[in-house]
C-alpha positions as CSV (number, residue, x, y, z in Angstrom):
1,M,5.8,-24.2,18.2
2,M,2.3,-25.4,18.9
3,A,0.2,-23.7,21.5
4,E,-0.3,-25.6,24.7
5,D,-4.1,-25.5,24.4
6,E,-4.3,-26.5,20.8
7,I,-6.8,-29.3,20.3
8,M,-7.9,-30.9,17.1
9,I,-11.5,-31.7,16.3
10,E,-11.3,-35.3,15.3
11,D,-14.8,-36.7,15.6
12,D,-14.1,-39.2,12.9
13,A,-10.5,-40.0,13.7
14,I,-9.6,-43.6,14.3
15,A,-6.7,-44.0,16.6
16,L,-4.5,-46.5,18.4
17,E,-6.2,-47.0,21.7
18,D,-4.4,-46.5,25.0
19,T,-6.3,-48.8,27.3
20,D,-3.6,-50.4,29.4
21,D,-3.0,-49.1,32.9
22,T,0.7,-49.9,32.6
23,V,2.9,-49.3,29.7
24,T,5.4,-51.9,28.5
25,E,7.8,-52.0,25.6
26,D,6.1,-50.9,22.4
27,V,6.5,-54.2,20.6
28,D,3.4,-53.6,18.5
29,V,4.4,-50.3,17.2
30,S,8.2,-50.8,16.9
31,N,8.0,-50.6,13.0
32,I,6.3,-47.2,13.1
33,I,9.2,-45.5,14.9
34,P,11.9,-46.5,12.4
35,F,9.4,-45.6,9.6
36,V,9.1,-42.0,10.8
37,I,12.8,-41.6,11.8
38,E,14.0,-42.8,8.4
39,R,11.8,-40.2,6.6
40,Y,12.9,-37.5,9.0
41,K,16.6,-38.2,8.5
42,R,16.1,-38.3,4.7
43,A,14.3,-34.9,4.7
44,E,16.9,-33.4,7.0
45,D,19.8,-34.5,4.8
46,Y,18.1,-33.2,1.7
47,R,17.6,-29.7,3.0
48,Y,21.2,-29.2,4.2
49,Q,21.9,-26.8,1.3
50,D,18.7,-24.9,2.1
51,E,19.9,-24.5,5.7
52,E,23.2,-23.1,4.5
53,R,21.3,-20.6,2.4
54,W,19.2,-19.6,5.4
55,L,22.2,-19.2,7.6
56,R,23.9,-16.9,5.2
57,A,20.6,-14.9,4.8
58,Y,20.3,-14.6,8.5
59,R,23.9,-13.3,8.9
60,N,23.4,-10.7,6.2
61,Y,20.2,-9.6,7.9
62,R,21.9,-9.3,11.3
63,G,25.1,-7.8,9.9
64,L,27.4,-10.8,10.9
65,Y,30.3,-12.1,9.0
66,G,30.4,-15.9,8.5
67,P,33.3,-18.2,8.8
68,D,33.8,-18.1,5.0
69,V,34.9,-14.5,5.2
70,Q,38.7,-14.2,5.8
71,F,40.3,-10.8,6.6
72,T,43.9,-9.9,5.9
73,E,46.2,-8.1,8.3
74,A,46.0,-5.0,6.2
75,E,42.2,-4.9,6.6
76,K,41.4,-3.1,9.8
77,S,37.8,-2.2,9.3
78,R,35.1,-4.8,10.1
79,V,32.1,-2.6,9.1
80,F,29.0,-4.3,7.8
81,I,26.4,-2.2,5.9
82,K,23.0,-3.9,6.6
83,V,21.2,-3.1,3.3
84,T,19.8,-6.6,3.4
85,K,17.9,-5.7,6.5
86,T,16.5,-2.6,4.9
87,K,15.4,-4.5,1.8
88,T,13.9,-7.4,3.8
89,L,11.9,-5.1,6.1
90,A,10.6,-3.2,3.0
91,A,9.4,-6.4,1.3
92,Y,8.0,-7.6,4.6
93,G,6.1,-4.3,4.9
94,Q,4.6,-4.7,1.5
95,I,3.4,-8.2,2.2
96,V,1.9,-7.1,5.5
97,D,0.1,-4.3,3.8
98,V,-1.5,-6.8,1.4
99,L,-2.4,-9.2,4.1
100,F,-4.1,-6.6,6.2
101,A,-5.3,-4.1,3.7
102,N,-8.4,-2.1,4.9
103,N,-8.0,-3.8,8.3
104,K,-9.4,-7.0,6.9
105,F,-8.1,-10.1,5.3
106,P,-8.1,-10.0,1.5
107,L,-10.3,-13.1,1.3
108,S,-13.8,-13.4,-0.2
109,I,-16.3,-16.2,-0.6
110,E,-18.3,-16.2,-3.8
111,P,-20.6,-18.7,-5.5
112,T,-19.0,-20.8,-8.2
113,E,-19.5,-19.7,-11.8
114,L,-22.3,-22.2,-12.2
115,P,-23.5,-23.1,-8.7
116,E,-24.6,-26.7,-8.6
117,G,-27.8,-27.5,-6.7
118,V,-28.6,-23.8,-6.1
119,V,-29.6,-21.0,-8.6
120,E,-27.6,-17.8,-8.5
121,D,-30.5,-15.4,-8.8
122,V,-34.3,-15.4,-8.5
123,H,-36.7,-12.5,-8.8
124,F,-40.3,-11.4,-8.3
125,D,-42.2,-8.5,-10.0
126,P,-45.1,-7.4,-7.9
127,Q,-46.4,-5.0,-10.7
128,E,-46.4,-7.6,-13.4
129,P,-49.9,-8.4,-14.6
130,E,-51.2,-11.7,-13.4
131,E,-52.0,-12.9,-16.9
132,L,-48.4,-12.4,-18.0
133,R,-46.8,-14.3,-15.2
134,G,-47.7,-17.7,-16.5
135,E,-46.0,-20.7,-15.3
136,T,-42.8,-20.3,-13.3
137,S,-39.8,-22.3,-14.5
138,L,-38.6,-22.6,-10.9
139,S,-40.0,-25.4,-8.8
140,S,-37.4,-24.8,-6.2
141,P,-34.5,-22.4,-6.1
142,Y,-32.3,-25.2,-4.9
143,G,-33.3,-27.9,-7.2
144,F,-34.5,-31.3,-5.9
145,P,-33.0,-34.7,-5.2
146,G,-32.5,-36.6,-8.4
147,D,-32.8,-33.6,-10.8
148,G,-29.3,-34.3,-12.2
149,N,-27.7,-31.4,-10.5
150,D,-25.4,-33.4,-8.2
151,L,-24.3,-31.5,-5.2
152,P,-20.6,-31.4,-4.5
153,P,-19.3,-32.3,-1.1
154,G,-20.6,-29.9,1.5
155,A,-23.3,-28.3,-0.7
156,T,-26.8,-28.1,0.7
157,S,-30.3,-28.5,-0.7
158,Q,-32.1,-26.6,2.0
159,S,-35.0,-24.3,1.2
160,L,-34.7,-20.7,0.1
161,L,-36.6,-19.5,3.2
162,E,-33.9,-21.0,5.4
163,K,-31.2,-19.3,3.4
164,L,-32.8,-15.9,3.6
165,G,-33.4,-16.0,7.3
166,P,-35.4,-12.9,8.5
167,L,-36.9,-12.5,5.0
168,A,-38.6,-15.8,5.2
169,N,-41.9,-14.4,6.5
170,K,-42.0,-11.8,3.7
171,L,-41.5,-14.4,1.0
172,E,-44.1,-16.9,2.1
173,P,-46.9,-15.3,0.0
174,I,-44.8,-15.2,-3.2
175,E,-42.8,-18.3,-2.7
176,D,-44.4,-20.0,-5.7
177,K,-44.1,-16.9,-7.9
178,L,-40.3,-16.6,-7.9
179,K,-38.6,-16.8,-11.3
180,E,-35.1,-17.9,-12.0
181,G,-32.6,-15.2,-13.1
182,P,-32.2,-11.5,-12.3
183,G,-35.2,-9.2,-12.7
184,Q,-35.2,-7.0,-15.9
185,T,-37.9,-4.5,-14.9
186,P,-37.6,-1.5,-12.7
187,T,-40.1,-2.9,-10.2
188,A,-38.5,-6.4,-9.9
189,I,-37.2,-7.5,-6.5
190,D,-34.0,-9.6,-6.8
191,F,-32.7,-12.3,-4.5
192,S,-29.4,-14.1,-4.7
193,P,-29.6,-17.3,-2.7
194,A,-26.1,-18.4,-3.5
195,M,-24.6,-15.0,-2.7
196,I,-26.4,-14.8,0.6
197,A,-24.8,-18.1,1.7
198,A,-21.4,-16.9,0.4
199,K,-21.5,-13.7,2.4
200,K,-22.5,-15.5,5.6
201,M,-19.6,-17.9,5.1
202,E,-17.2,-15.0,4.4
203,K,-18.2,-13.2,7.6
204,K,-17.8,-16.5,9.5
205,I,-14.3,-17.1,8.2
206,H,-13.2,-13.5,8.8
207,D,-14.5,-13.7,12.4
208,Q,-12.6,-17.0,12.9
209,L,-9.4,-15.5,11.6
210,E,-9.7,-12.6,14.1
211,E,-10.4,-14.9,17.0
212,S,-7.6,-17.3,16.1
213,G,-5.0,-14.6,16.3
214,A,-4.1,-15.1,12.7
215,N,-2.7,-11.5,12.4
216,K,0.3,-12.3,14.6
217,N,1.0,-15.7,13.0
218,L,0.7,-14.4,9.5
219,R,3.2,-11.6,10.2
220,S,5.7,-14.2,11.4
221,S,5.3,-16.2,8.3
222,A,5.5,-13.1,6.1
223,F,8.8,-12.2,7.7
224,E,10.4,-15.6,7.1
225,M,8.9,-15.5,3.6
226,A,10.8,-12.3,2.8
227,L,14.0,-13.2,4.6
228,F,14.4,-17.0,3.9
229,G,12.1,-17.3,0.9
230,T,9.4,-19.5,2.4
231,G,6.6,-18.8,5.0
232,I,4.9,-21.8,6.7
233,M,1.4,-21.8,8.3
234,K,-0.4,-24.7,10.0
235,G,-4.1,-25.2,10.5
236,P,-6.9,-24.6,11.0
237,F,-7.2,-26.6,14.2
238,A,-9.7,-26.3,17.0
239,T,-8.8,-24.7,20.3
240,D,-10.8,-24.3,23.5
241,K,-10.6,-20.5,24.0
242,E,-11.4,-19.0,27.4
243,Y,-13.7,-16.0,27.6
244,A,-13.8,-13.9,30.7
245,N,-17.2,-14.1,32.6
246,W,-18.4,-13.2,36.1
247,N,-21.6,-14.5,37.6
248,E,-24.1,-12.4,39.6
249,G,-22.1,-13.0,42.8
250,G,-19.0,-11.5,41.3
251,E,-17.3,-14.9,41.0
252,Y,-15.1,-15.6,38.0
253,S,-16.9,-18.2,35.8
254,P,-15.1,-18.4,32.5
255,M,-16.8,-19.6,29.4
256,F,-15.1,-21.9,26.9
257,K,-15.7,-21.9,23.2
258,T,-14.2,-24.1,20.6
259,V,-12.7,-22.0,17.8
260,P,-10.4,-22.8,14.8
261,Q,-6.8,-21.7,15.2
262,V,-3.8,-21.3,12.9
263,S,-0.2,-21.2,13.9
264,H,3.1,-20.2,12.4
265,V,5.7,-22.9,11.8
266,S,9.3,-21.8,11.3
267,V,11.1,-23.1,8.3
268,W,13.9,-24.4,10.6
269,N,11.4,-26.9,12.2
270,F,9.7,-27.9,8.9
271,Y,10.9,-31.0,7.1
272,P,8.9,-31.7,3.9
273,D,9.1,-34.6,1.5
274,P,12.4,-34.2,-0.4
275,D,10.8,-35.4,-3.6
276,A,8.1,-32.7,-3.7
277,N,8.3,-29.2,-5.1
278,N,5.2,-28.0,-3.3
279,I,2.8,-29.0,-0.5
280,D,0.3,-30.6,-2.9
281,E,3.0,-33.0,-4.2
282,A,4.3,-33.9,-0.7
283,Q,3.7,-37.4,0.5
284,F,4.5,-36.4,4.0
285,V,5.8,-33.5,6.1
286,I,7.4,-33.6,9.6
287,E,7.3,-30.8,12.1
288,R,10.0,-30.8,14.9
289,H,8.8,-29.5,18.3
290,K,10.9,-28.4,21.2
291,M,8.7,-28.9,24.2
292,S,9.1,-28.5,27.9
293,R,7.8,-30.9,30.5
294,S,4.6,-28.9,31.1
295,Q,4.0,-28.7,27.3
296,L,4.5,-32.4,27.0
297,R,2.1,-33.1,29.9
298,N,-0.5,-30.9,28.3
299,L,-0.6,-33.3,25.4
300,R,-2.4,-35.7,27.6
301,K,-5.5,-33.5,27.5
302,R,-5.8,-33.8,23.7
303,P,-7.7,-36.5,22.0
304,Y,-6.0,-39.9,21.2
305,F,-2.7,-39.1,23.0
306,R,-1.4,-42.0,25.0
307,S,-1.1,-40.5,28.5
308,Q,0.7,-43.5,29.9
309,V,3.4,-43.3,27.2
310,I,3.8,-39.6,27.8
311,D,4.5,-40.2,31.5
312,E,7.1,-42.8,30.6
313,V,8.8,-40.5,28.1
314,I,9.0,-37.8,30.8
315,S,10.5,-40.3,33.2
316,F,13.3,-41.0,30.7
317,G,14.4,-37.4,30.8
318,E,15.1,-34.7,28.2
319,N,16.4,-35.8,24.8
320,Y,16.7,-32.6,22.8
321,D,19.8,-32.4,20.6
322,K,20.7,-29.0,19.3
323,K,21.2,-28.6,15.6
324,Y,24.4,-27.0,14.2
325,W,22.4,-24.0,13.0
326,E,20.8,-23.2,16.4
327,D,24.1,-21.8,17.8
328,D,24.2,-19.4,14.8
329,L,20.7,-18.2,15.4
330,S,21.3,-17.5,19.1
331,D,23.5,-14.7,20.4
332,Y,24.2,-16.9,23.4
333,A,25.1,-20.5,22.8
334,P,25.4,-22.4,26.1
335,E,27.6,-25.5,26.1
336,H,25.3,-27.5,28.4
337,G,22.4,-29.5,27.1
338,I,18.9,-28.1,26.5
339,D,16.2,-28.9,29.1
340,R,13.7,-29.8,26.5
341,F,12.1,-32.8,24.6
342,E,12.3,-33.3,20.9
343,V,8.9,-34.4,19.5
344,L,8.3,-35.3,15.9
345,E,4.9,-34.8,14.3
346,Y,4.3,-36.7,11.1
347,W,1.6,-36.0,8.6
348,G,1.4,-38.1,5.5
349,M,0.9,-41.4,3.8
350,C,1.3,-44.7,5.6
351,D,0.8,-48.3,4.4
352,T,-2.7,-49.6,5.4
353,D,-1.1,-52.9,6.5
354,M,1.3,-51.1,8.8
355,L,-1.6,-49.1,10.4
356,E,-3.7,-52.3,10.9
357,E,-0.7,-54.1,12.4
358,N,-0.3,-51.3,14.9
359,G,-3.9,-51.4,16.1
360,V,-5.6,-48.7,14.0
361,V,-9.0,-49.8,12.8
362,I,-9.6,-49.1,9.2
363,P,-13.2,-48.2,8.1
364,D,-14.8,-50.5,5.6
365,E,-14.9,-47.8,3.0
366,L,-11.1,-47.3,3.2
367,T,-9.9,-50.9,3.3
368,E,-9.4,-51.0,-0.5
369,F,-6.7,-48.3,-0.3
370,D,-3.1,-49.4,-0.1
371,E,-2.0,-46.2,1.7
372,L,-3.9,-43.8,4.0
373,Q,-3.0,-40.4,5.5
374,A,-2.1,-40.6,9.1
375,N,-0.9,-38.4,11.9
376,I,1.9,-39.8,14.1
377,W,3.7,-38.3,17.1
378,I,6.9,-39.8,18.5
379,C,9.3,-38.9,21.3
380,N,12.2,-40.7,22.9
381,G,11.6,-43.8,20.7
382,K,7.9,-44.0,21.9
383,L,4.7,-43.6,20.0
384,L,2.6,-40.8,21.6
385,R,-0.2,-40.7,19.1
386,M,-1.4,-42.5,15.9
387,V,-4.7,-41.6,14.1
388,L,-6.0,-41.4,10.6
389,N,-6.1,-38.0,9.1
390,P,-9.4,-36.6,10.5
391,F,-10.0,-34.0,7.8
392,K,-12.2,-34.6,4.7
393,P,-10.8,-34.5,2.2
394,A,-7.6,-35.9,3.7
395,T,-5.0,-33.2,3.2
396,I,-1.8,-32.2,4.9
397,P,-2.8,-29.2,7.2
398,Y,0.1,-27.0,6.2
399,V,0.6,-24.2,3.6
400,A,4.0,-23.1,2.3
401,A,4.2,-19.8,0.5
402,P,7.4,-18.9,-1.5
403,Y,8.6,-15.3,-1.9
404,E,10.1,-16.1,-5.2
405,L,9.1,-19.5,-6.7
406,N,11.8,-22.0,-7.4
407,P,10.1,-24.5,-9.7
408,Y,12.8,-27.2,-8.8
409,S,12.7,-27.0,-5.1
410,F,10.2,-27.0,-2.3
411,F,11.7,-23.9,-0.7
412,G,11.6,-20.5,-2.4
413,V,14.1,-17.7,-2.8
414,G,14.1,-14.7,-0.5
415,I,15.4,-11.1,-0.5
416,A,18.7,-12.0,1.3
417,E,19.7,-14.6,-1.3
418,N,18.8,-12.4,-4.2
419,M,21.2,-9.7,-3.0
420,D,23.9,-11.9,-1.4
421,D,26.5,-10.9,-4.0
422,T,25.7,-7.2,-3.9
423,Q,25.8,-7.2,-0.1
424,T,29.3,-8.8,-0.3
425,L,30.4,-6.1,-2.7
426,M,29.0,-3.3,-0.6
427,N,30.7,-4.6,2.5
428,G,34.1,-4.9,0.6
429,F,34.0,-1.4,-1.0
430,M,32.9,0.2,2.3
431,R,35.7,-1.5,4.2
432,M,38.3,-0.3,1.6
433,A,36.9,3.2,1.8
434,V,37.1,3.2,5.6
435,D,40.6,1.8,5.7
436,N,41.8,4.3,3.0
437,A,40.2,7.2,4.9
438,V,42.1,6.2,8.0
439,L,45.4,6.0,6.2
440,S,44.9,9.3,4.3
441,G,43.8,11.1,7.4
442,N,47.1,10.3,9.2
443,L,50.8,11.0,8.3
444,I,53.1,8.1,7.4
445,V,56.3,8.9,9.3
446,E,59.8,7.9,7.9
447,V,62.7,8.0,10.4
448,D,66.4,8.1,9.6
449,E,67.9,6.5,12.7
450,T,71.5,7.2,11.7
451,N,70.9,10.9,12.4
452,L,69.3,10.3,15.8
453,V,70.8,9.4,19.1
454,P,70.4,5.7,19.6
455,G,67.9,4.3,22.1
456,Q,65.2,6.9,21.7
457,D,61.5,6.2,21.9
458,L,60.1,6.6,18.3
459,S,56.4,7.1,19.3
460,L,54.8,10.3,18.1
461,Y,52.7,12.7,20.2
462,P,52.4,16.5,20.5
463,G,55.5,18.1,22.0
464,K,57.7,15.1,21.2
465,V,61.5,15.8,21.3
466,F,64.0,13.8,19.2
467,R,67.7,14.1,19.9
468,R,69.7,14.3,16.7
469,Q,73.5,13.6,16.5
470,G,74.2,14.5,12.9
471,G,72.9,15.3,9.4
472,A,71.1,18.3,8.1
473,P,68.2,19.7,10.0
474,G,64.8,18.2,9.1
475,Q,66.2,15.2,7.4
476,A,65.9,12.7,10.2
477,I,62.1,12.5,10.4
478,F,59.9,12.8,7.3
479,G,56.0,12.9,7.1
480,T,54.3,11.5,4.1
481,K,50.5,11.8,3.3
482,F,48.8,8.8,1.8
483,P,46.5,9.6,-1.1
484,N,42.7,9.6,-0.5
485,V,40.8,7.4,-3.0
486,S,37.8,6.7,-0.8
487,S,35.6,8.6,-3.2
488,E,36.3,6.0,-5.9
489,N,35.4,3.2,-3.5
490,M,32.1,5.0,-2.6
491,M,31.3,5.3,-6.2
492,L,31.6,1.5,-6.5
493,F,29.6,1.1,-3.3
494,D,26.8,3.2,-4.8
495,K,26.9,1.1,-8.0
496,A,26.6,-2.1,-5.9
497,R,23.7,-0.6,-4.1
498,Q,22.0,0.1,-7.4
499,L,22.5,-3.5,-8.4
500,S,20.9,-4.6,-5.2
501,D,17.8,-2.6,-6.2
502,E,17.7,-4.4,-9.5
503,S,18.3,-7.8,-8.0
504,T,15.6,-7.5,-5.5
505,G,13.0,-5.4,-7.4
506,L,12.8,-3.0,-4.5
507,P,14.1,0.4,-5.5
508,S,15.6,2.5,-2.7
509,F,13.1,5.3,-3.0
510,A,10.4,2.8,-2.0
511,H,11.8,2.5,1.5
512,G,12.8,6.1,2.2
513,Q,15.9,7.0,0.2
514,T,16.4,10.7,-0.2
515,G,18.1,12.7,-2.9
516,I,15.7,11.7,-5.7
517,T,15.9,14.1,-8.6
518,G,13.9,14.7,-11.8
519,V,10.4,13.5,-12.0
520,G,10.6,12.0,-8.5
521,R,10.6,15.4,-6.9
522,T,6.9,16.0,-7.6
523,A,3.9,14.3,-6.0
524,S,2.7,12.9,-9.3
525,G,6.2,11.7,-10.1
526,I,6.5,9.9,-6.8
527,S,3.1,8.2,-7.6
528,M,4.4,7.1,-11.0
529,L,7.6,5.7,-9.5
530,M,5.7,3.9,-6.8
531,G,3.4,2.4,-9.5
532,A,6.3,1.2,-11.5
533,A,8.0,-0.2,-8.4
534,S,4.8,-2.2,-7.6
535,G,5.1,-4.1,-10.9
536,S,8.2,-5.9,-9.8
537,I,6.6,-7.3,-6.7
538,K,3.4,-8.4,-8.4
539,T,4.7,-11.9,-8.7
540,V,5.4,-12.0,-5.0
541,I,1.9,-10.8,-4.1
542,K,0.5,-13.4,-6.5
543,N,2.4,-16.1,-4.6
544,V,0.9,-14.8,-1.4
545,D,-2.6,-15.2,-3.0
546,D,-2.0,-18.6,-4.5
547,Y,0.1,-20.3,-1.9
548,L,-1.0,-18.6,1.4
549,L,-4.3,-16.8,1.4
550,R,-6.3,-19.1,-0.8
551,P,-5.2,-22.4,0.8
552,L,-5.7,-20.9,4.2
553,G,-9.2,-19.7,3.3
554,E,-10.0,-23.0,1.8
555,G,-8.8,-24.7,5.0
556,F,-11.3,-22.6,7.0
557,F,-14.0,-23.3,4.4
558,R,-13.5,-27.0,4.6
559,F,-13.4,-26.8,8.4
560,N,-16.7,-25.1,8.5
561,M,-18.3,-27.4,6.0
562,Q,-17.2,-30.4,8.0
563,F,-17.6,-29.3,11.6
564,D,-20.0,-26.3,11.6
565,F,-23.7,-27.2,11.9
566,D,-25.1,-23.9,10.6
567,S,-26.5,-25.0,7.2
568,S,-27.2,-21.4,6.1
569,I,-23.5,-20.8,5.4
570,K,-23.1,-23.8,3.2
571,G,-23.3,-24.2,-0.5
572,D,-21.4,-24.5,-3.8
573,L,-19.0,-21.8,-3.0
574,E,-15.3,-21.0,-3.7
575,V,-12.6,-19.0,-2.0
576,K,-10.9,-16.1,-3.8
577,A,-7.8,-14.2,-2.6
578,R,-7.8,-10.5,-3.3
579,G,-4.3,-9.6,-2.3
580,T,-3.2,-8.5,-5.8
581,E,-6.1,-6.0,-5.9
582,S,-4.6,-4.1,-2.9
583,L,-1.1,-4.0,-4.5
584,M,-1.6,-0.8,-6.4
585,A,-0.5,2.3,-4.5
586,N,-3.5,3.9,-2.8
587,E,-2.6,7.3,-4.2
588,V,-2.6,6.1,-7.8
589,R,-5.6,3.9,-7.3
590,S,-7.6,6.7,-5.7
591,Q,-6.7,9.2,-8.5
592,R,-7.8,6.7,-11.2
593,L,-11.1,6.0,-9.4
594,M,-11.9,9.6,-9.0
595,Q,-11.1,10.2,-12.7
596,F,-13.4,7.4,-13.7
597,L,-16.1,8.8,-11.4
598,S,-15.8,12.2,-13.0
599,I,-16.1,10.6,-16.5
600,A,-19.1,8.4,-15.5
601,S,-20.9,11.5,-14.1
602,N,-21.8,12.3,-17.7
603,P,-25.5,11.6,-18.1
604,A,-24.9,9.8,-21.4
605,L,-22.4,7.4,-19.7
606,A,-23.9,7.1,-16.2
607,P,-26.2,4.2,-17.0
608,F,-23.1,2.1,-18.0
609,A,-21.2,2.6,-14.7
610,K,-21.4,0.5,-11.6
611,F,-21.3,3.2,-9.1
612,Q,-21.7,1.0,-6.1
613,Y,-18.5,-0.9,-7.0
614,V,-16.7,2.4,-7.6
615,I,-17.7,3.9,-4.3
616,R,-16.6,0.8,-2.5
617,E,-13.2,0.8,-4.2
618,I,-12.7,4.5,-3.4
619,A,-13.3,3.6,0.3
620,K,-10.7,0.8,0.0
621,S,-8.1,3.1,-1.5
622,L,-8.6,5.4,1.5
623,D,-8.0,2.5,4.0
624,L,-11.6,2.4,5.0
625,D,-13.8,-0.6,5.5
626,P,-16.4,-0.4,2.6
627,D,-18.9,-2.6,4.5
628,K,-19.0,0.1,7.2
629,V,-19.0,3.3,5.2
630,T,-21.1,2.4,2.1
631,N,-24.6,1.2,1.5
632,N,-25.9,-1.6,-0.6
633,M,-28.6,-0.9,-3.3
634,S,-31.5,-1.4,-0.9
635,E,-30.0,0.9,1.8
636,A,-29.1,3.5,-0.9
637,A,-32.7,3.6,-2.1
638,L,-33.9,4.0,1.4
639,Q,-31.4,6.7,2.1
640,A,-32.3,8.6,-1.0
641,E,-36.0,8.5,-0.1
642,M,-35.2,9.8,3.4
643,M,-33.1,12.6,2.0
644,K,-36.0,13.7,-0.2
645,Q,-38.3,13.7,2.9
646,F,-35.9,15.8,4.8
647,Q,-35.2,18.3,2.0
648,A,-38.9,19.0,1.2
649,P,-39.7,20.6,4.6
650,A,-36.5,22.6,4.5
651,Q,-37.4,24.0,1.1
652,D,-40.9,24.9,2.2
653,E,-39.4,26.9,5.2
654,Q,-37.2,28.8,2.7
655,G,-40.2,29.7,0.6
656,A,-39.5,27.3,-2.2
657,P,-42.4,26.6,-4.5
658,A,-44.0,23.2,-4.6
659,G,-42.6,22.4,-8.0
660,A,-39.0,23.2,-7.1
661,D,-36.3,20.7,-7.7
662,A,-33.5,20.9,-5.0
663,M,-30.9,19.3,-7.3
664,D,-31.4,21.6,-10.3
665,T,-28.6,24.0,-10.7
666,S,-29.3,25.3,-14.2
667,G,-31.0,28.5,-13.1
668,A,-34.1,27.9,-15.2
669,G,-36.4,28.0,-12.3
670,G,-36.2,24.5,-10.9
671,A,-34.2,25.4,-7.7
672,T,-34.4,27.7,-4.8
673,I,-33.0,31.2,-5.2
674,G,-29.8,32.1,-3.4
675,V,-28.6,35.4,-1.8
676,G,-28.9,38.3,-4.3
677,Q,-31.3,40.5,-6.1
678,A,-34.7,38.9,-6.7
679,P,-35.5,38.5,-10.4
680,V,-38.6,39.9,-12.0
681,P,-41.3,37.7,-13.6
682,G,-40.4,36.7,-17.1
683,E,-36.6,36.7,-16.5
684,Q,-34.5,33.6,-16.3
685,G,-34.3,32.2,-12.8
686,F,-37.8,33.3,-11.7
687,S,-39.5,30.2,-10.3
688,G,-42.9,31.5,-11.2
689,N,-42.2,31.0,-14.8
690,A,-43.1,27.3,-14.3
691,Q,-46.7,28.3,-14.1
692,Q,-46.5,30.2,-17.4
693,Q,-45.5,27.3,-19.5
694,G,-47.5,26.3,-22.5
695,P,-50.2,23.6,-22.5
696,N,-47.9,21.0,-23.8
697,T,-45.3,21.5,-21.1
698,Q,-45.2,19.0,-18.3
699,P,-45.1,20.6,-14.8
700,T,-42.0,20.0,-12.7
701,Q,-42.3,17.1,-10.3
702,A,-42.7,18.0,-6.7
703,V,-40.1,17.1,-4.2
704,G,-41.0,13.9,-2.4
705,Q,-43.4,12.7,-5.1
706,Q,-43.5,8.9,-5.0
707,Q,-41.8,7.0,-7.8
708,P,-42.6,3.5,-8.9
709,P,-41.2,1.2,-6.3
710,V,-37.8,-0.2,-7.0
711,A,-36.1,-2.5,-4.5
712,S,-33.3,-4.9,-4.5
713,V,-32.5,-7.3,-1.7
714,Q,-29.0,-8.6,-1.7
């Protein structure tokens, strides 16, 4: 359900105006109401089979038998083994681990492969001779109007100095000496205009996700994605968020800031176009809201809502009708009505003529279109709101992520549906085992009443006395023991459980099963098993990337491109989801990275390795934020220079010669001498030997000696 303070930014929205002081019958908009209702009913009828699947999934998760399960009189046990719940929570945990790996969303913003209107890299070499510089091929790092590099929507043609911010002053003297492309010399200074804008946009989006409370909403969607097969998110929208603030006098004076917001939408309240297989194909979607009086009144504060109509709707009284599935979802199902209002929110295509007939002014540039996207709210047969879709490009502001993609249906397949049959088998075998154990644990008594005195109580208890009137002793009452075959039933139960592992792709050891034998008893074996198990869920995580993370990130990107006035974050950029990269088990990933680092330490191979990337990935595998614990190239160069300056005085205090190299461990005289017997001149390890080298031998470089300047600004 939508938050009470949710407000959309709709600067360009065109709406049906509510100017009358009194509201009469909505004659002008009467055709809109049937239009929305007809589509709502059609979507509701089409998804009936999906609702039945969800109900069965929910019952299996909660451990409840449905009306389709019939018990015989011989069946006494009603036990329900909730393996579905265990599997669902395991899948949910894996999805959450991907969404919040390293305590940040797996979203990145990068320049496109060939950024239009902006070059990817420029460089300047301060040590290049003036006569070799020649003419620069770069008139402007961002091109110029009319150069043929058409900017896509939202791209910018601002100057390099504006993009680089604090570096502007440093670049003013060399602005006309910048060359396109990365520098190829050790002294070249590189700049990445497109990357700078991308990283600013990335930080902006991550900050917005944190402020919007996306963590909570994404977890709710991930749970329904695992259980029912589909997770729905809505947004981003703009919200006026209150920030606590006190003035100098101690009086509370809150500050309000407009921030984008996302919200979770339950699959039970989501009605998509029945002819669409995904959100991109949908002509419309309808969200069903259950609102209280206060929530309905708060709609009057939002743009383009008809306050007079809202007051009239409230005066009519509550109109919420419970669906048949709502009683199954609630442990307590009251017989009386619900004190709520049913509000339908429509997003989708609408005939232009219908919009014009109902008072919506169509801009001149849109009059040639037969259909336009609109947002319509109705309640109690009244039109609460009607506007054109304010977003550019006009898209339906919902994302729907399937757990397992069903190419012939809008809704996906979840854990509960995949193991429905095996859950039924496990319940049946366990009930048989319990009933058999009860029978075999008690005697079955046979009574010959002809040998007993008539009228006696035949109940059994310790110390019971039966009166016999004839027959041989011990022949009136017989005790028979029922055979115990529960072990066979448990074997079948275990087989059904194994089948559930295969049907869901979630092996039991991945969520805490004990008793693993063989290779699984070692740490490396467990890592191998976990790595193999992750392969079965790769498709699920890919769906999270393609259908949830990337569309959500693109929504925030378009939101900022349209409504954010900070031009330094804009450019020809693209959103990339990195959820699949965090899928590999951290133990396995960390081991492989350390193995590669050991191999790359070979001096012959070191020039070919990207150590900065390797160090960042090692930090990620340890659940650390690489931006906080690693340096970029410029910071690393500065850090190395500082370490040299700190090491030089320390070595002088220990008596190290001027030519000693602190990093030399060969014992040939380039390092300080440790604890032990001092060597004599001429022996290996004596540092004075450096002064006895031949005339063609180069002296060892002193610690702290300046190297040719190498810098890289990212």
